[in-house]
HTML snippet that shows the backbone in 3Dmol.js (N, CA, C, O; Angstrom):
<script src="https://3Dmol.org/build/3Dmol-min.js"></script>
<div id="view" style="width:600px;height:400px;position:relative"></div>
<script>
const pdb = `
ATOM      1  N   MET A   1     -26.157  15.199 -10.338  1.00  0.00           N
ATOM      2  CA  MET A   1     -25.081  14.336 -10.099  1.00  0.00           C
ATOM      3  C   MET A   1     -25.544  13.112  -9.281  1.00  0.00           C
ATOM      4  O   MET A   1     -26.249  13.353  -8.302  1.00  0.00           O
ATOM      5  N   LYS A   2     -25.257  11.910  -9.542  1.00  0.00           N
ATOM      6  CA  LYS A   2     -25.380  10.790  -8.715  1.00  0.00           C
ATOM      7  C   LYS A   2     -24.286  10.557  -7.396  1.00  0.00           C
ATOM      8  O   LYS A   2     -23.073  10.515  -7.604  1.00  0.00           O
ATOM      9  N   LYS A   3     -24.774  10.435  -6.249  1.00  0.00           N
ATOM     10  CA  LYS A   3     -24.134  10.277  -5.216  1.00  0.00           C
ATOM     11  C   LYS A   3     -24.104   8.862  -4.975  1.00  0.00           C
ATOM     12  O   LYS A   3     -25.063   8.092  -5.015  1.00  0.00           O
ATOM     13  N   LEU A   4     -22.407   8.492  -4.614  1.00  0.00           N
ATOM     14  CA  LEU A   4     -21.849   7.379  -4.470  1.00  0.00           C
ATOM     15  C   LEU A   4     -21.945   6.941  -2.359  1.00  0.00           C
ATOM     16  O   LEU A   4     -21.716   7.530  -1.302  1.00  0.00           O
ATOM     17  N   TYR A   5     -22.211   6.180  -2.616  1.00  0.00           N
ATOM     18  CA  TYR A   5     -22.160   5.784  -1.297  1.00  0.00           C
ATOM     19  C   TYR A   5     -21.296   4.449  -0.917  1.00  0.00           C
ATOM     20  O   TYR A   5     -21.091   3.637  -1.819  1.00  0.00           O
ATOM     21  N   MET A   6     -20.735   4.176   0.520  1.00  0.00           N
ATOM     22  CA  MET A   6     -20.056   2.691   0.605  1.00  0.00           C
ATOM     23  C   MET A   6     -20.955   1.704   1.200  1.00  0.00           C
ATOM     24  O   MET A   6     -21.446   2.085   2.262  1.00  0.00           O
ATOM     25  N   LYS A   7     -21.285   0.607   0.828  1.00  0.00           N
ATOM     26  CA  LYS A   7     -21.974  -0.497   1.829  1.00  0.00           C
ATOM     27  C   LYS A   7     -20.970  -0.957   2.744  1.00  0.00           C
ATOM     28  O   LYS A   7     -19.761  -0.927   2.518  1.00  0.00           O
ATOM     29  N   LYS A   8     -21.438  -1.320   3.630  1.00  0.00           N
ATOM     30  CA  LYS A   8     -20.417  -1.986   4.509  1.00  0.00           C
ATOM     31  C   LYS A   8     -19.575  -3.478   3.819  1.00  0.00           C
ATOM     32  O   LYS A   8     -20.229  -4.406   3.342  1.00  0.00           O
ATOM     33  N   VAL A   9     -18.375  -3.479   3.867  1.00  0.00           N
ATOM     34  CA  VAL A   9     -17.844  -4.550   3.459  1.00  0.00           C
ATOM     35  C   VAL A   9     -16.824  -5.038   4.210  1.00  0.00           C
ATOM     36  O   VAL A   9     -15.977  -4.257   4.645  1.00  0.00           O
ATOM     37  N   GLN A  10     -16.756  -6.402   4.471  1.00  0.00           N
ATOM     38  CA  GLN A  10     -15.878  -6.802   5.371  1.00  0.00           C
ATOM     39  C   GLN A  10     -14.915  -7.963   4.689  1.00  0.00           C
ATOM     40  O   GLN A  10     -15.336  -8.956   4.095  1.00  0.00           O
ATOM     41  N   ASP A  11     -13.762  -7.674   4.872  1.00  0.00           N
ATOM     42  CA  ASP A  11     -12.288  -8.327   4.127  1.00  0.00           C
ATOM     43  C   ASP A  11     -12.254  -9.347   5.435  1.00  0.00           C
ATOM     44  O   ASP A  11     -12.708  -9.269   6.576  1.00  0.00           O
ATOM     45  N   ARG A  12     -11.481 -10.361   4.694  1.00  0.00           N
ATOM     46  CA  ARG A  12     -10.699 -11.333   5.658  1.00  0.00           C
ATOM     47  C   ARG A  12      -9.747 -11.736   4.752  1.00  0.00           C
ATOM     48  O   ARG A  12      -9.673 -11.625   3.529  1.00  0.00           O
ATOM     49  N   LEU A  13      -8.741 -12.426   5.926  1.00  0.00           N
ATOM     50  CA  LEU A  13      -7.269 -12.520   5.145  1.00  0.00           C
ATOM     51  C   LEU A  13      -7.358 -13.830   4.954  1.00  0.00           C
ATOM     52  O   LEU A  13      -7.534 -14.566   5.925  1.00  0.00           O
ATOM     53  N   ASP A  14      -7.227 -14.458   3.367  1.00  0.00           N
ATOM     54  CA  ASP A  14      -7.025 -15.440   3.042  1.00  0.00           C
ATOM     55  C   ASP A  14      -5.565 -15.890   2.784  1.00  0.00           C
ATOM     56  O   ASP A  14      -4.541 -15.206   2.773  1.00  0.00           O
ATOM     57  N   ASN A  15      -5.756 -17.382   2.555  1.00  0.00           N
ATOM     58  CA  ASN A  15      -3.957 -17.446   2.174  1.00  0.00           C
ATOM     59  C   ASN A  15      -3.800 -19.012   1.313  1.00  0.00           C
ATOM     60  O   ASN A  15      -4.642 -19.899   1.450  1.00  0.00           O
ATOM     61  N   ASP A  16      -2.711 -19.138   0.521  1.00  0.00           N
ATOM     62  CA  ASP A  16      -2.241 -20.318   0.091  1.00  0.00           C
ATOM     63  C   ASP A  16      -1.292 -21.337   0.553  1.00  0.00           C
ATOM     64  O   ASP A  16      -0.681 -22.232  -0.030  1.00  0.00           O
ATOM     65  N   LEU A  17      -1.345 -20.965   1.695  1.00  0.00           N
ATOM     66  CA  LEU A  17      -0.178 -21.757   2.524  1.00  0.00           C
ATOM     67  C   LEU A  17      -0.157 -23.000   2.227  1.00  0.00           C
ATOM     68  O   LEU A  17       0.907 -23.507   1.873  1.00  0.00           O
ATOM     69  N   LYS A  18      -1.508 -23.873   2.321  1.00  0.00           N
ATOM     70  CA  LYS A  18      -1.078 -25.293   2.215  1.00  0.00           C
ATOM     71  C   LYS A  18      -0.668 -25.501   0.794  1.00  0.00           C
ATOM     72  O   LYS A  18       0.177 -26.363   0.553  1.00  0.00           O
ATOM     73  N   ARG A  19      -1.333 -24.596  -0.428  1.00  0.00           N
ATOM     74  CA  ARG A  19      -0.630 -24.886  -1.813  1.00  0.00           C
ATOM     75  C   ARG A  19       0.756 -24.916  -1.678  1.00  0.00           C
ATOM     76  O   ARG A  19       1.366 -25.889  -2.121  1.00  0.00           O
ATOM     77  N   CYS A  20       1.459 -23.830  -1.035  1.00  0.00           N
ATOM     78  CA  CYS A  20       2.724 -23.585  -1.186  1.00  0.00           C
ATOM     79  C   CYS A  20       3.771 -24.581  -0.431  1.00  0.00           C
ATOM     80  O   CYS A  20       4.969 -24.625  -0.709  1.00  0.00           O
ATOM     81  N   ARG A  21       3.157 -25.348   0.533  1.00  0.00           N
ATOM     82  CA  ARG A  21       3.795 -26.246   1.185  1.00  0.00           C
ATOM     83  C   ARG A  21       4.025 -27.507   0.398  1.00  0.00           C
ATOM     84  O   ARG A  21       5.070 -28.157   0.421  1.00  0.00           O
ATOM     85  N   PHE A  22       2.825 -27.820  -0.382  1.00  0.00           N
ATOM     86  CA  PHE A  22       2.835 -29.019  -1.118  1.00  0.00           C
ATOM     87  C   PHE A  22       3.462 -28.616  -2.323  1.00  0.00           C
ATOM     88  O   PHE A  22       3.758 -29.686  -2.855  1.00  0.00           O
ATOM     89  N   GLU A  23       3.854 -27.654  -3.100  1.00  0.00           N
ATOM     90  CA  GLU A  23       4.637 -27.058  -4.232  1.00  0.00           C
ATOM     91  C   GLU A  23       6.189 -27.255  -3.933  1.00  0.00           C
ATOM     92  O   GLU A  23       7.011 -27.480  -4.821  1.00  0.00           O
ATOM     93  N   LYS A  24       6.516 -27.136  -2.473  1.00  0.00           N
ATOM     94  CA  LYS A  24       8.008 -27.176  -1.931  1.00  0.00           C
ATOM     95  C   LYS A  24       7.906 -28.332  -1.422  1.00  0.00           C
ATOM     96  O   LYS A  24       7.647 -28.411  -0.221  1.00  0.00           O
ATOM     97  N   ASP A  25       8.082 -29.500  -2.193  1.00  0.00           N
ATOM     98  CA  ASP A  25       8.460 -30.787  -1.748  1.00  0.00           C
ATOM     99  C   ASP A  25       7.638 -31.434  -0.806  1.00  0.00           C
ATOM    100  O   ASP A  25       8.012 -32.323  -0.042  1.00  0.00           O
ATOM    101  N   SER A  26       6.447 -30.934  -0.890  1.00  0.00           N
ATOM    102  CA  SER A  26       5.375 -31.527   0.082  1.00  0.00           C
ATOM    103  C   SER A  26       5.552 -31.569   1.389  1.00  0.00           C
ATOM    104  O   SER A  26       5.188 -32.541   2.051  1.00  0.00           O
ATOM    105  N   ILE A  27       6.234 -30.333   2.000  1.00  0.00           N
ATOM    106  CA  ILE A  27       6.551 -30.370   3.348  1.00  0.00           C
ATOM    107  C   ILE A  27       5.453 -30.386   4.442  1.00  0.00           C
ATOM    108  O   ILE A  27       4.309 -30.099   4.087  1.00  0.00           O
ATOM    109  N   SER A  28       5.668 -30.661   5.597  1.00  0.00           N
ATOM    110  CA  SER A  28       4.664 -31.178   6.424  1.00  0.00           C
ATOM    111  C   SER A  28       4.548 -29.807   7.575  1.00  0.00           C
ATOM    112  O   SER A  28       5.537 -29.190   7.971  1.00  0.00           O
ATOM    113  N   GLN A  29       3.332 -29.551   7.929  1.00  0.00           N
ATOM    114  CA  GLN A  29       3.137 -28.247   8.886  1.00  0.00           C
ATOM    115  C   GLN A  29       4.272 -28.302   9.984  1.00  0.00           C
ATOM    116  O   GLN A  29       4.794 -27.355  10.571  1.00  0.00           O
ATOM    117  N   GLN A  30       4.500 -29.556  10.100  1.00  0.00           N
ATOM    118  CA  GLN A  30       5.880 -29.531  11.125  1.00  0.00           C
ATOM    119  C   GLN A  30       7.089 -29.090  10.774  1.00  0.00           C
ATOM    120  O   GLN A  30       7.884 -28.522  11.523  1.00  0.00           O
ATOM    121  N   GLU A  31       7.285 -29.415   9.315  1.00  0.00           N
ATOM    122  CA  GLU A  31       8.682 -28.929   8.933  1.00  0.00           C
ATOM    123  C   GLU A  31       8.623 -27.541   8.857  1.00  0.00           C
ATOM    124  O   GLU A  31       9.443 -26.780   9.371  1.00  0.00           O
ATOM    125  N   LEU A  32       7.554 -27.190   8.151  1.00  0.00           N
ATOM    126  CA  LEU A  32       7.277 -25.585   8.333  1.00  0.00           C
ATOM    127  C   LEU A  32       7.424 -24.955   9.562  1.00  0.00           C
ATOM    128  O   LEU A  32       8.157 -23.979   9.721  1.00  0.00           O
ATOM    129  N   ALA A  33       6.812 -25.428  10.367  1.00  0.00           N
ATOM    130  CA  ALA A  33       6.744 -24.787  11.701  1.00  0.00           C
ATOM    131  C   ALA A  33       8.172 -24.610  12.173  1.00  0.00           C
ATOM    132  O   ALA A  33       8.681 -23.524  12.452  1.00  0.00           O
ATOM    133  N   ASN A  34       8.912 -26.090  12.248  1.00  0.00           N
ATOM    134  CA  ASN A  34      10.294 -25.864  12.586  1.00  0.00           C
ATOM    135  C   ASN A  34      11.271 -24.851  11.925  1.00  0.00           C
ATOM    136  O   ASN A  34      12.163 -24.223  12.495  1.00  0.00           O
ATOM    137  N   ALA A  35      10.928 -24.817  10.613  1.00  0.00           N
ATOM    138  CA  ALA A  35      11.807 -23.782   9.883  1.00  0.00           C
ATOM    139  C   ALA A  35      11.419 -22.519  10.445  1.00  0.00           C
ATOM    140  O   ALA A  35      12.329 -21.714  10.641  1.00  0.00           O
ATOM    141  N   LEU A  36      10.251 -22.191  10.741  1.00  0.00           N
ATOM    142  CA  LEU A  36      10.142 -20.613  10.895  1.00  0.00           C
ATOM    143  C   LEU A  36       9.972 -20.263  12.743  1.00  0.00           C
ATOM    144  O   LEU A  36       9.662 -19.187  13.254  1.00  0.00           O
ATOM    145  N   GLY A  37      10.252 -21.401  13.348  1.00  0.00           N
ATOM    146  CA  GLY A  37      10.304 -21.417  14.939  1.00  0.00           C
ATOM    147  C   GLY A  37       9.230 -20.732  15.713  1.00  0.00           C
ATOM    148  O   GLY A  37       9.268 -19.918  16.635  1.00  0.00           O
ATOM    149  N   VAL A  38       7.903 -21.519  14.819  1.00  0.00           N
ATOM    150  CA  VAL A  38       6.517 -21.349  15.564  1.00  0.00           C
ATOM    151  C   VAL A  38       5.966 -23.232  15.645  1.00  0.00           C
ATOM    152  O   VAL A  38       6.449 -24.180  15.026  1.00  0.00           O
ATOM    153  N   THR A  39       5.060 -23.220  16.431  1.00  0.00           N
ATOM    154  CA  THR A  39       4.040 -24.762  16.671  1.00  0.00           C
ATOM    155  C   THR A  39       3.520 -24.949  15.219  1.00  0.00           C
ATOM    156  O   THR A  39       3.227 -24.022  14.464  1.00  0.00           O
ATOM    157  N   ARG A  40       3.451 -26.129  14.962  1.00  0.00           N
ATOM    158  CA  ARG A  40       2.505 -26.928  14.055  1.00  0.00           C
ATOM    159  C   ARG A  40       1.092 -26.233  14.263  1.00  0.00           C
ATOM    160  O   ARG A  40       0.511 -25.843  13.250  1.00  0.00           O
ATOM    161  N   LEU A  41       0.618 -26.088  15.254  1.00  0.00           N
ATOM    162  CA  LEU A  41      -0.517 -25.580  15.654  1.00  0.00           C
ATOM    163  C   LEU A  41      -0.904 -24.091  14.963  1.00  0.00           C
ATOM    164  O   LEU A  41      -1.978 -23.833  14.419  1.00  0.00           O
ATOM    165  N   THR A  42       0.219 -23.193  15.118  1.00  0.00           N
ATOM    166  CA  THR A  42       0.231 -22.162  14.487  1.00  0.00           C
ATOM    167  C   THR A  42       0.047 -22.475  13.011  1.00  0.00           C
ATOM    168  O   THR A  42      -1.037 -22.175  12.509  1.00  0.00           O
ATOM    169  N   ILE A  43       1.025 -23.069  12.226  1.00  0.00           N
ATOM    170  CA  ILE A  43       0.583 -23.464  10.793  1.00  0.00           C
ATOM    171  C   ILE A  43      -0.577 -23.796  10.290  1.00  0.00           C
ATOM    172  O   ILE A  43      -1.035 -23.380   9.227  1.00  0.00           O
ATOM    173  N   HIS A  44      -1.213 -24.747  11.230  1.00  0.00           N
ATOM    174  CA  HIS A  44      -2.718 -25.272  10.720  1.00  0.00           C
ATOM    175  C   HIS A  44      -3.779 -24.023  11.074  1.00  0.00           C
ATOM    176  O   HIS A  44      -4.721 -23.727  10.338  1.00  0.00           O
ATOM    177  N   SER A  45      -3.529 -23.491  12.059  1.00  0.00           N
ATOM    178  CA  SER A  45      -4.454 -22.102  12.450  1.00  0.00           C
ATOM    179  C   SER A  45      -4.228 -21.330  11.053  1.00  0.00           C
ATOM    180  O   SER A  45      -5.204 -21.164  10.322  1.00  0.00           O
ATOM    181  N   ILE A  46      -3.256 -20.967  10.760  1.00  0.00           N
ATOM    182  CA  ILE A  46      -2.977 -19.621   9.872  1.00  0.00           C
ATOM    183  C   ILE A  46      -3.915 -20.462   8.607  1.00  0.00           C
ATOM    184  O   ILE A  46      -4.839 -19.905   8.014  1.00  0.00           O
ATOM    185  N   GLU A  47      -3.486 -21.861   8.343  1.00  0.00           N
ATOM    186  CA  GLU A  47      -4.007 -22.339   7.009  1.00  0.00           C
ATOM    187  C   GLU A  47      -5.808 -22.645   6.839  1.00  0.00           C
ATOM    188  O   GLU A  47      -6.294 -22.880   5.733  1.00  0.00           O
ATOM    189  N   THR A  48      -6.390 -22.609   7.718  1.00  0.00           N
ATOM    190  CA  THR A  48      -7.588 -22.759   8.014  1.00  0.00           C
ATOM    191  C   THR A  48      -8.261 -21.644   8.394  1.00  0.00           C
ATOM    192  O   THR A  48      -9.478 -21.621   8.575  1.00  0.00           O
ATOM    193  N   GLY A  49      -7.254 -20.365   8.576  1.00  0.00           N
ATOM    194  CA  GLY A  49      -7.875 -18.772   8.519  1.00  0.00           C
ATOM    195  C   GLY A  49      -8.412 -18.840   9.892  1.00  0.00           C
ATOM    196  O   GLY A  49      -9.472 -18.257  10.117  1.00  0.00           O
ATOM    197  N   LYS A  50      -7.820 -19.472  10.825  1.00  0.00           N
ATOM    198  CA  LYS A  50      -8.574 -19.092  12.540  1.00  0.00           C
ATOM    199  C   LYS A  50      -7.354 -18.148  13.116  1.00  0.00           C
ATOM    200  O   LYS A  50      -7.427 -17.704  14.262  1.00  0.00           O
ATOM    201  N   PHE A  51      -6.454 -17.921  12.436  1.00  0.00           N
ATOM    202  CA  PHE A  51      -5.223 -17.088  13.033  1.00  0.00           C
ATOM    203  C   PHE A  51      -4.721 -16.279  11.893  1.00  0.00           C
ATOM    204  O   PHE A  51      -4.247 -16.934  10.965  1.00  0.00           O
ATOM    205  N   ASN A  52      -4.729 -14.929  11.769  1.00  0.00           N
ATOM    206  CA  ASN A  52      -4.147 -14.090  11.001  1.00  0.00           C
ATOM    207  C   ASN A  52      -2.371 -14.004  11.713  1.00  0.00           C
ATOM    208  O   ASN A  52      -2.027 -13.778  12.874  1.00  0.00           O
ATOM    209  N   PRO A  53      -1.567 -14.270  10.544  1.00  0.00           N
ATOM    210  CA  PRO A  53       0.092 -14.119  11.150  1.00  0.00           C
ATOM    211  C   PRO A  53       0.563 -12.821  11.050  1.00  0.00           C
ATOM    212  O   PRO A  53       0.546 -12.188   9.995  1.00  0.00           O
ATOM    213  N   SER A  54       1.045 -12.335  12.260  1.00  0.00           N
ATOM    214  CA  SER A  54       1.984 -11.018  12.360  1.00  0.00           C
ATOM    215  C   SER A  54       2.303 -10.599  10.938  1.00  0.00           C
ATOM    216  O   SER A  54       2.119 -11.356   9.985  1.00  0.00           O
ATOM    217  N   VAL A  55       2.775  -9.403  10.827  1.00  0.00           N
ATOM    218  CA  VAL A  55       3.652  -9.147   9.537  1.00  0.00           C
ATOM    219  C   VAL A  55       4.762  -9.673   9.685  1.00  0.00           C
ATOM    220  O   VAL A  55       4.972 -10.391   8.707  1.00  0.00           O
ATOM    221  N   PHE A  56       5.745  -9.703  10.526  1.00  0.00           N
ATOM    222  CA  PHE A  56       6.633 -10.386  11.001  1.00  0.00           C
ATOM    223  C   PHE A  56       6.716 -11.882  10.450  1.00  0.00           C
ATOM    224  O   PHE A  56       7.570 -12.240   9.638  1.00  0.00           O
ATOM    225  N   LEU A  57       5.814 -12.645  10.937  1.00  0.00           N
ATOM    226  CA  LEU A  57       5.610 -14.131  10.535  1.00  0.00           C
ATOM    227  C   LEU A  57       5.277 -14.373   9.079  1.00  0.00           C
ATOM    228  O   LEU A  57       5.688 -15.378   8.499  1.00  0.00           O
ATOM    229  N   ALA A  58       4.473 -13.382   8.438  1.00  0.00           N
ATOM    230  CA  ALA A  58       3.926 -13.329   7.044  1.00  0.00           C
ATOM    231  C   ALA A  58       5.381 -13.173   6.305  1.00  0.00           C
ATOM    232  O   ALA A  58       5.728 -14.083   5.553  1.00  0.00           O
ATOM    233  N   LEU A  59       6.038 -12.310   6.453  1.00  0.00           N
ATOM    234  CA  LEU A  59       7.301 -12.046   5.738  1.00  0.00           C
ATOM    235  C   LEU A  59       8.437 -13.260   6.047  1.00  0.00           C
ATOM    236  O   LEU A  59       9.181 -13.743   5.194  1.00  0.00           O
ATOM    237  N   LYS A  60       8.407 -13.507   6.985  1.00  0.00           N
ATOM    238  CA  LYS A  60       9.249 -14.830   7.060  1.00  0.00           C
ATOM    239  C   LYS A  60       8.736 -16.166   6.404  1.00  0.00           C
ATOM    240  O   LYS A  60       9.407 -17.078   5.920  1.00  0.00           O
ATOM    241  N   ILE A  61       7.403 -16.044   6.511  1.00  0.00           N
ATOM    242  CA  ILE A  61       6.758 -17.299   5.190  1.00  0.00           C
ATOM    243  C   ILE A  61       7.143 -17.234   3.932  1.00  0.00           C
ATOM    244  O   ILE A  61       7.691 -18.142   3.307  1.00  0.00           O
ATOM    245  N   ALA A  62       6.828 -16.019   3.483  1.00  0.00           N
ATOM    246  CA  ALA A  62       7.120 -15.579   2.134  1.00  0.00           C
ATOM    247  C   ALA A  62       8.662 -15.702   1.827  1.00  0.00           C
ATOM    248  O   ALA A  62       8.969 -16.194   0.742  1.00  0.00           O
ATOM    249  N   ARG A  63       9.557 -15.340   2.601  1.00  0.00           N
ATOM    250  CA  ARG A  63      10.950 -15.657   2.752  1.00  0.00           C
ATOM    251  C   ARG A  63      11.404 -16.985   2.411  1.00  0.00           C
ATOM    252  O   ARG A  63      12.173 -17.297   1.502  1.00  0.00           O
ATOM    253  N   PHE A  64      10.718 -17.870   3.422  1.00  0.00           N
ATOM    254  CA  PHE A  64      10.807 -19.214   2.939  1.00  0.00           C
ATOM    255  C   PHE A  64      10.575 -19.827   1.960  1.00  0.00           C
ATOM    256  O   PHE A  64      11.363 -20.697   1.589  1.00  0.00           O
ATOM    257  N   PHE A  65       9.487 -19.560   1.302  1.00  0.00           N
ATOM    258  CA  PHE A  65       8.896 -19.989  -0.314  1.00  0.00           C
ATOM    259  C   PHE A  65       9.602 -19.297  -1.162  1.00  0.00           C
ATOM    260  O   PHE A  65       9.599 -19.781  -2.294  1.00  0.00           O
ATOM    261  N   GLY A  66      10.426 -17.991  -0.980  1.00  0.00           N
ATOM    262  CA  GLY A  66      11.056 -17.262  -2.268  1.00  0.00           C
ATOM    263  C   GLY A  66       9.675 -16.640  -2.743  1.00  0.00           C
ATOM    264  O   GLY A  66       9.610 -16.588  -3.971  1.00  0.00           O
ATOM    265  N   LYS A  67       8.473 -16.118  -2.036  1.00  0.00           N
ATOM    266  CA  LYS A  67       7.512 -15.354  -3.009  1.00  0.00           C
ATOM    267  C   LYS A  67       7.257 -14.000  -2.252  1.00  0.00           C
ATOM    268  O   LYS A  67       7.616 -13.698  -1.114  1.00  0.00           O
ATOM    269  N   PRO A  68       6.742 -13.464  -2.915  1.00  0.00           N
ATOM    270  CA  PRO A  68       6.042 -12.045  -2.251  1.00  0.00           C
ATOM    271  C   PRO A  68       4.922 -12.560  -1.589  1.00  0.00           C
ATOM    272  O   PRO A  68       4.260 -13.540  -1.932  1.00  0.00           O
ATOM    273  N   VAL A  69       4.721 -11.700  -0.439  1.00  0.00           N
ATOM    274  CA  VAL A  69       3.680 -12.101   0.587  1.00  0.00           C
ATOM    275  C   VAL A  69       2.403 -12.362  -0.184  1.00  0.00           C
ATOM    276  O   VAL A  69       1.672 -13.352  -0.199  1.00  0.00           O
ATOM    277  N   ASP A  70       2.323 -10.989  -0.936  1.00  0.00           N
ATOM    278  CA  ASP A  70       0.783 -10.939  -1.481  1.00  0.00           C
ATOM    279  C   ASP A  70       0.402 -12.348  -2.707  1.00  0.00           C
ATOM    280  O   ASP A  70      -0.690 -12.464  -3.263  1.00  0.00           O
ATOM    281  N   ASP A  71       1.329 -13.086  -2.866  1.00  0.00           N
ATOM    282  CA  ASP A  71       1.242 -14.440  -3.682  1.00  0.00           C
ATOM    283  C   ASP A  71       0.775 -15.690  -2.634  1.00  0.00           C
ATOM    284  O   ASP A  71       0.236 -16.742  -2.979  1.00  0.00           O
ATOM    285  N   ILE A  72       1.147 -15.263  -1.210  1.00  0.00           N
ATOM    286  CA  ILE A  72       0.529 -16.361  -0.388  1.00  0.00           C
ATOM    287  C   ILE A  72      -0.517 -15.916   0.141  1.00  0.00           C
ATOM    288  O   ILE A  72      -1.465 -16.700   0.143  1.00  0.00           O
ATOM    289  N   PHE A  73      -0.718 -14.650   0.716  1.00  0.00           N
ATOM    290  CA  PHE A  73      -1.847 -13.836   1.782  1.00  0.00           C
ATOM    291  C   PHE A  73      -2.470 -12.741   0.856  1.00  0.00           C
ATOM    292  O   PHE A  73      -1.934 -11.870   0.170  1.00  0.00           O
ATOM    293  N   PHE A  74      -3.683 -13.049   1.046  1.00  0.00           N
ATOM    294  CA  PHE A  74      -4.650 -12.141   0.089  1.00  0.00           C
ATOM    295  C   PHE A  74      -5.958 -11.830   0.620  1.00  0.00           C
ATOM    296  O   PHE A  74      -6.526 -12.751   1.207  1.00  0.00           O
ATOM    297  N   LEU A  75      -6.543 -10.732   0.533  1.00  0.00           N
ATOM    298  CA  LEU A  75      -7.885 -10.345   0.673  1.00  0.00           C
ATOM    299  C   LEU A  75      -8.878 -10.948   0.328  1.00  0.00           C
ATOM    300  O   LEU A  75      -8.827 -11.243  -0.866  1.00  0.00           O
ATOM    301  N   GLU A  76      -9.843 -11.297   0.873  1.00  0.00           N
ATOM    302  CA  GLU A  76     -11.093 -11.867   0.344  1.00  0.00           C
ATOM    303  C   GLU A  76     -12.212 -11.301   0.745  1.00  0.00           C
ATOM    304  O   GLU A  76     -12.702 -11.542   1.848  1.00  0.00           O
ATOM    305  N   GLU A  77     -12.758 -10.444  -0.159  1.00  0.00           N
ATOM    306  CA  GLU A  77     -13.826  -9.811   0.023  1.00  0.00           C
ATOM    307  C   GLU A  77     -15.116 -10.567   0.327  1.00  0.00           C
ATOM    308  O   GLU A  77     -15.593 -11.483  -0.342  1.00  0.00           O
ATOM    309  N   THR A  78     -15.639  -9.986   1.538  1.00  0.00           N
ATOM    310  CA  THR A  78     -17.213 -10.805   1.602  1.00  0.00           C
ATOM    311  C   THR A  78     -18.092  -9.541   2.217  1.00  0.00           C
ATOM    312  O   THR A  78     -17.806  -8.528   2.855  1.00  0.00           O
ATOM    313  N   GLY A  79     -19.419 -10.175   1.648  1.00  0.00           N
ATOM    314  CA  GLY A  79     -20.323  -8.880   2.211  1.00  0.00           C
ATOM    315  C   GLY A  79     -20.711  -7.877   0.866  1.00  0.00           C
ATOM    316  O   GLY A  79     -20.043  -7.771  -0.162  1.00  0.00           O
ATOM    317  N   PRO A  80     -21.616  -7.386   1.099  1.00  0.00           N
ATOM    318  CA  PRO A  80     -21.865  -6.317   0.198  1.00  0.00           C
ATOM    319  C   PRO A  80     -20.760  -5.352  -0.535  1.00  0.00           C
ATOM    320  O   PRO A  80     -20.092  -4.675   0.247  1.00  0.00           O
ATOM    321  N   GLN A  81     -20.492  -5.205  -1.863  1.00  0.00           N
ATOM    322  CA  GLN A  81     -19.657  -4.465  -2.554  1.00  0.00           C
ATOM    323  C   GLN A  81     -20.177  -3.027  -2.699  1.00  0.00           C
ATOM    324  O   GLN A  81     -21.389  -2.812  -2.719  1.00  0.00           O
ATOM    325  N   PRO A  82     -19.126  -1.882  -2.817  1.00  0.00           N
ATOM    326  CA  PRO A  82     -19.425  -0.544  -3.224  1.00  0.00           C
ATOM    327  C   PRO A  82     -20.416  -0.731  -4.408  1.00  0.00           C
ATOM    328  O   PRO A  82     -20.538  -1.717  -5.134  1.00  0.00           O
ATOM    329  N   GLY A  83     -21.085   0.427  -4.433  1.00  0.00           N
ATOM    330  CA  GLY A  83     -21.960   0.836  -5.496  1.00  0.00           C
ATOM    331  C   GLY A  83     -22.511   2.293  -5.367  1.00  0.00           C
ATOM    332  O   GLY A  83     -22.300   3.166  -4.524  1.00  0.00           O
ATOM    333  N   LYS A  84     -23.425   2.252  -6.689  1.00  0.00           N
ATOM    334  CA  LYS A  84     -24.246   3.434  -6.206  1.00  0.00           C
ATOM    335  C   LYS A  84     -25.587   3.371  -5.924  1.00  0.00           C
ATOM    336  O   LYS A  84     -26.296   2.437  -6.300  1.00  0.00           O
ATOM    337  N   LYS A  85     -25.991   4.338  -5.265  1.00  0.00           N
ATOM    338  CA  LYS A  85     -27.401   4.347  -4.680  1.00  0.00           C
ATOM    339  C   LYS A  85     -28.243   3.848  -5.710  1.00  0.00           C
ATOM    340  O   LYS A  85     -28.055   4.125  -6.894  1.00  0.00           O
ATOM    341  N   GLY A  86     -29.385   2.950  -5.207  1.00  0.00           N
ATOM    342  CA  GLY A  86     -30.043   2.368  -6.031  1.00  0.00           C
ATOM    343  C   GLY A  86     -29.973   1.161  -6.983  1.00  0.00           C
ATOM    344  O   GLY A  86     -30.896   0.444  -7.370  1.00  0.00           O
ATOM    345  N   GLU A  87     -28.841   1.113  -7.229  1.00  0.00           N
ATOM    346  CA  GLU A  87     -28.073   0.044  -8.003  1.00  0.00           C
ATOM    347  C   GLU A  87     -28.015  -1.439  -7.263  1.00  0.00           C
ATOM    348  O   GLU A  87     -27.698  -1.683  -6.099  1.00  0.00           O
ATOM    349  N   ARG A  88     -28.348  -2.180  -8.116  1.00  0.00           N
ATOM    350  CA  ARG A  88     -28.799  -3.655  -7.449  1.00  0.00           C
ATOM    351  C   ARG A  88     -27.525  -4.196  -7.879  1.00  0.00           C
ATOM    352  O   ARG A  88     -26.870  -3.678  -8.784  1.00  0.00           O
ATOM    353  N   ARG A  89     -27.084  -5.463  -7.101  1.00  0.00           N
ATOM    354  CA  ARG A  89     -25.906  -5.987  -7.187  1.00  0.00           C
ATOM    355  C   ARG A  89     -26.491  -7.698  -7.294  1.00  0.00           C
ATOM    356  O   ARG A  89     -25.684  -8.622  -7.396  1.00  0.00           O
TER     357      ARG A  89
END
`;
const viewer = $3Dmol.createViewer("view");
viewer.addModel(pdb, "pdb");
viewer.setStyle({}, {cartoon: {color: "spectrum"}});
viewer.zoomTo();
viewer.render();
</script>
């Protein structure tokens, strides 16, 4: 029987927030921030991956765009992937 093991995998939250803004009449970061009750810097920081929004804010963003949260936010895997011992990737 082959043993399975997990290599360390790091996930990071990525997003398509900028694309969503341009699909919705090319609204600015400031316009989105005003609609959500946050600062423009918050929107910029989310778009650039420097800040992960709270669940509450992610839900507000999804509702604003009329999309499911996972259409806007998703996990991006980085680093080694799970595999079988001795298997090269």
